[in-house]
C-alpha positions in Angstrom: 6.3 -10.0 -27.2 8.6 -12.1 -25.1 9.5 -11.0 -21.6 13.2 -10.3 -22.5 12.2 -8.3 -25.6 9.8 -6.1 -23.6 12.4 -5.6 -20.9 14.9 -4.6 -23.5 12.4 -2.2 -25.1 11.7 -0.5 -21.8 15.4 -0.3 -21.0 16.1 1.4 -24.4 13.4 3.9 -23.7 14.9 4.8 -20.3 18.4 5.1 -21.8 17.2 7.4 -24.5 15.3 9.5 -22.0 18.4 9.7 -19.7 20.5 10.9 -22.7 18.0 13.6 -23.3 17.4 14.3 -19.6 13.7 13.8 -20.4 11.5 13.1 -17.4 9.5 9.8 -17.6 6.0 9.2 -16.0 5.9 5.6 -14.9 2.4 4.0 -15.3 1.1 0.5 -14.7 -2.7 0.2 -14.8 -3.1 3.8 -13.6 -5.5 3.0 -10.7 -3.5 5.4 -8.4 -3.0 8.3 -10.8 -4.4 10.6 -8.2 -1.8 9.7 -5.5 1.2 12.0 -5.0 2.1 15.0 -7.2 1.5 15.0 -11.0 4.5 14.1 -13.1 5.0 16.0 -16.4 6.9 13.6 -18.5 6.9 11.1 -21.3 4.9 7.9 -20.6 6.8 4.8 -19.6 4.1 2.1 -19.6 4.5 -1.1 -17.7 1.0 -2.3 -18.5 2.0 -4.8 -21.2 4.8 -6.2 -19.2 2.6 -8.8 -17.4 2.1 -12.4 -16.5 3.0 -14.8 -13.7 6.5 -16.0 -14.1 6.8 -18.6 -11.4 4.4 -19.9 -8.7 5.0 -22.9 -6.5 2.2 -23.0 -3.9 4.2 -25.2 -1.6 6.9 -22.5 -1.4 4.5 -19.7 -0.5 6.1 -17.4 -3.1 4.8 -16.0 -6.4 6.9 -14.1 -9.0 5.2 -12.0 -11.6 5.9 -9.1 -13.9 5.0 -5.6 -12.7 2.1 -5.0 -15.1 0.2 -8.2 -14.0 -3.3 -7.3 -12.6 -3.6 -7.9 -8.9 -6.9 -9.6 -9.7 -5.1 -12.2 -11.9 -2.6 -12.8 -9.1 -5.3 -13.2 -6.5 -7.3 -15.6 -8.7 -4.2 -17.9 -9.1 -3.6 -17.8 -5.4 -7.2 -18.4 -4.4 -7.2 -21.5 -6.6 -4.6 -22.9 -4.2 -6.1 -21.6 -1.0 -3.6 -18.7 -0.7 -3.7 -14.8 -0.7 -1.8 -11.6 -0.9 -1.7 -10.8 2.8 -1.4 -7.0 2.5 -4.7 -6.8 0.6 -3.7 -4.2 -2.0 -6.4 -1.7 -2.9 -7.4 -1.0 -6.5 -9.6 2.0 -5.8 -11.5 3.0 -9.0 -9.5 0.9 -11.4 -7.7 -2.4 -11.7 -4.4 -2.4 -9.8 -1.1 -3.9 -11.1 1.3 -5.8 -8.9 4.0 -3.3 -9.6 1.8 -0.3 -8.7 0.6 -2.1 -5.5 4.2 -2.4 -4.3 5.4 0.9 -5.6 2.6 2.7 -3.8 3.3 0.9 -0.5 -0.5 0.9 0.3 -2.3 -1.9 2.0 -5.9 -2.8 2.8 -7.6 -3.6 6.1 -5.6 -6.8 6.7 -2.2 -5.1 6.5 -1.5 -4.8 10.3 -1.9 -8.5 10.7 -0.8 -9.8 7.3 2.2 -7.5 6.8 3.0 -4.5 4.7 4.2 -4.8 1.0 7.8 -4.0 2.0 7.6 -6.9 4.6 6.5 -9.4 2.0 8.7 -8.3 -0.9 11.4 -10.9 -1.4 13.1 -9.7 -4.5 12.8 -7.4 -7.5 14.1 -6.9 -11.0 14.1 -3.2 -11.9 15.2 -0.6 -14.4 17.3 2.1 -12.9 17.5 5.7 -14.3 20.4 4.7 -16.6 18.4 1.9 -18.2 20.3 -0.9 -16.5 18.3 -4.0 -15.5 19.2 -4.8 -11.9 18.1 -7.8 -9.7 17.9 -7.7 -5.9 16.9 -10.3 -3.4 15.6 -13.7 -4.1 12.6 -16.0 -3.8 13.1 -17.3 -0.2 13.3 -15.3 3.0 16.8 -16.8 3.8 18.2 -15.1 0.7 19.0 -11.8 2.2 21.4 -10.6 -0.5 20.1 -7.1 -1.5 17.0 -7.7 0.5 16.9 -4.2 1.9 17.3 -2.8 -1.6 14.2 -4.6 -2.6 12.3 -3.2 0.3 13.3 0.4 -0.7 11.2 0.0 -3.8 8.0 -0.4 -1.7 6.4 3.0 -1.3 9.0 4.8 -3.6 6.3 5.5 -6.2 8.7 4.6 -9.0 11.2 7.4 -8.2 14.1 4.9 -7.7 13.4 2.5 -10.5 10.8 1.0 -12.8 9.8 -2.3 -11.4 9.9 -5.1 -14.0 9.4 -8.3 -11.9 8.6 -9.0 -8.3 8.7 -12.0 -5.9 6.2 -11.8 -3.1 5.7 -13.9 -0.1 2.1 -15.2 0.1 0.1 -16.7 2.9 -2.5 -19.4 3.3 -6.0 -18.0 3.1 -8.0 -18.5 6.3 -10.4 -21.4 6.5 -13.1 -19.2 8.0 -13.8 -15.4 7.9 -16.5 -13.7 9.9 -17.5 -10.1 10.0 -19.1 -8.6 13.2 -20.7 -5.2 13.8 -21.1 -3.6 17.2 -22.9 -0.3 17.9 -20.2 1.7 19.8 -18.9 5.2 20.2 -15.4 5.8 18.9 -13.6 6.2 22.3 -15.0 2.9 23.5 -14.2 1.3 20.1 -10.6 2.4 20.3 -10.3 0.8 23.7 -11.8 -2.4 22.6 -9.6 -2.6 19.4 -6.6 -2.1 21.6 -7.7 -4.8 24.0 -8.4 -7.3 21.2 -5.0 -6.5 19.6 -3.3 -7.5 22.9 -5.0 -10.9 23.0 -4.7 -13.9 20.6 -7.9 -13.0 18.8 -7.8 -14.0 15.1 -8.2 -10.4 13.9 -7.8 -9.5 10.3 -9.7 -6.2 10.4 -10.9 -3.6 12.9 -12.6 -0.4 11.7 -14.8 2.2 13.3 -17.2 4.4 11.3 -20.3 6.4 12.4 -20.7 4.8 15.8 -20.2 1.3 14.5 -17.2 -1.0 15.1 -16.6 -3.5 12.4 -14.4 -6.5 13.3 -13.2 -9.2 11.0 -12.1 -12.6 12.3 -10.1 -15.0 10.2 -8.8 -18.4 11.1 -9.9 -21.9 11.9 -13.6 -22.5 12.6 -13.2 -23.2 16.3 -11.2 -20.1 17.0 -13.4 -17.8 15.0 -16.6 -19.2 16.7 -15.1 -18.8 20.2 -14.0 -15.2 19.6 -17.3 -14.3 17.9 -19.1 -15.5 21.0 -16.8 -13.5 23.3 -16.9 -10.3 21.2 -20.6 -10.4 20.4 -22.4 -8.0 18.1 -24.2 -8.6 14.9 -22.6 -11.0 12.5 -23.9 -9.0 9.5 -20.8 -7.4 8.0 -19.6 -9.9 5.4 -16.9 -9.5 2.7 -18.9 -6.7 1.0 -18.0 -4.2 3.8 -14.3 -5.2 3.8 -14.0 -5.2 0.0 -15.7 -1.7 -0.1 -13.4 -0.4 2.6 -10.3 -1.8 0.8 -11.2 -0.1 -2.4 -12.7 3.1 -1.0 -16.2 2.3 -2.2 -17.9 3.1 1.1 -20.1 6.3 1.2 -17.6 7.9 3.5 -15.1 8.1 0.6 -17.5 9.6 -2.0 -16.5 13.2 -1.5 -14.6 15.8 -3.4 -13.2 17.3 -0.2 -9.5 16.9 0.7 -9.0 13.4 2.2 -6.1 13.0 4.6 -4.5 9.7 5.7 -3.1 9.9 9.2 -0.7 7.2 10.5 -0.4 7.3 14.3 0.2 5.0 17.2 -3.0 3.0 17.6 -3.7 4.2 21.2 -3.7 7.9 20.1 -6.9 9.6 21.4 -9.0 11.5 18.9 -7.0 14.5 17.6 -8.5 18.0 17.2 -8.1 17.8 13.4 -10.2 14.6 13.2 -13.5 16.3 12.4 -14.9 13.5 10.3 -13.0 10.3 10.5 -12.9 6.6 9.5 -10.6 4.7 11.9 -8.9 1.6 10.4 -6.1 -0.7 11.4 -7.3 -0.9 15.0 -6.6 2.8 15.4 -3.3 3.2 13.5 -4.7 4.5 10.2 -7.2 7.3 10.1 -9.0 8.7 7.1 -9.9 12.2 7.8 -11.9 15.2 6.4 -10.8 18.3 8.3 -11.4 22.0 8.4 -7.8 22.4 9.7 -5.1 23.6 7.4 -2.3 21.3 6.4 0.3 22.8 8.8 -2.1 22.3 11.7 -2.8 18.7 10.8 0.8 17.9 10.4 1.9 19.6 13.6 -0.7 17.8 15.6 0.1 14.4 14.1 3.8 14.9 14.4 3.4 15.6 18.2 2.1 12.0 18.7 4.9 10.5 16.5 2.8 10.1 13.4 2.7 11.5 9.8 0.0 12.8 7.5 -0.5 12.4 3.8 -2.9 14.5 1.6 -4.2 11.4 0.0 -6.8 12.7 -2.5 -8.2 16.0 -3.7 -7.1 19.2 -2.1 -4.3 21.6 -3.0 -1.5 19.6 -4.6 0.7 22.7 -4.5 1.4 21.9 -0.9 3.5 18.9 0.0 1.3 15.8 -0.4 3.6 13.7 1.8 4.7 14.5 5.3 7.7 16.8 5.0 11.1 15.1 5.6 13.5 16.2 8.3 17.1 17.1 7.3 18.4 13.5 7.8 15.5 12.0 5.9 15.9 14.4 3.0 19.6 13.7 2.7 18.9 10.0 2.6 16.2 10.4 -0.1 18.5 12.6 -2.2 21.3 10.1 -1.8 19.2 7.2 -2.9 17.8 9.2 -5.9 21.3 10.1 -7.0 22.4 6.4 -6.7 19.5 4.9 -8.6 18.5 7.8 -10.9 21.4 10.2 -11.3 19.7 12.1 -14.2 16.6 12.5 -12.1 14.2 11.3 -14.9 12.1 8.6 -13.1 8.8 10.1 -11.8 10.6 13.3 -10.6 8.6 15.1 -7.9 6.0 12.4 -7.6 6.8 12.2 -3.8 8.9 15.2 -2.9 9.8 18.3 -4.9 13.1 18.1 -6.7 13.6 14.4 -5.7 
């Protein structure tokens, strides 16, 4: 089926659902089905709407349909010495480009490579009335509607079904080197902060079970110099970072509620952090805790952060950090603008939105 035909078919399905006020559950390759609240609705599948539309390596931009597997995108980029800088996770399944952006999630490289919303140049989407809308462009200078494109990153399909995305890509590093240092967490947090303030070619900094894992990416001379300065065992290759990216480490193999805390990197260990993997040089913390949700969120909010119940646990409580009054008004206003009938992934993020 041609791209235009598939887009028209999807648009017709949305228009029909809007007329019936029938909720739709948007799905790409379903690698993140666990994330957020369950949506009870008819399936709107983007999986067959796939393929790279345009890719000119010299322009550092790739445009692809939403159902295109991330692995396919990354293979095309790697053949030209380039990469998706936010390192989108696939978890247990194969991620789609649309799902990677809609979830807003990034892997270990995200603090240094950029978040999905920072690298999203333009989108084509279906709104809740079945209209095909285009925002942004394929170059950073084209700012028309750029902020609207960025709204789609992390919206989990509640504002629109992504059809096509233009993403800024980056050159892949010439050399990557993983280091491991035996180090307690407090000392590791300090060292990660120190390295982040220096011109070290960091692309990963993670602490787990009294070990600090550091990834250096850049030219050979810079990586060699910083490896000598940092020291440690150069034994953590791509396998560790790939397993961290996709939650394949033993730490993640649990049925207990897993919390994702986003806090300022210099934040000392919180009381709720009973069992923790610290990523993003301290800014992202994966936590198993005996504290109840209200305690976790109160403690995290005090330091200016937020907490998400990422996987498992009681999904009858809010999965995402509760909005303040201003934030809720903004979310409701955006939902009303893009999806007035409220049919696109209703409640996936916040109840009644």
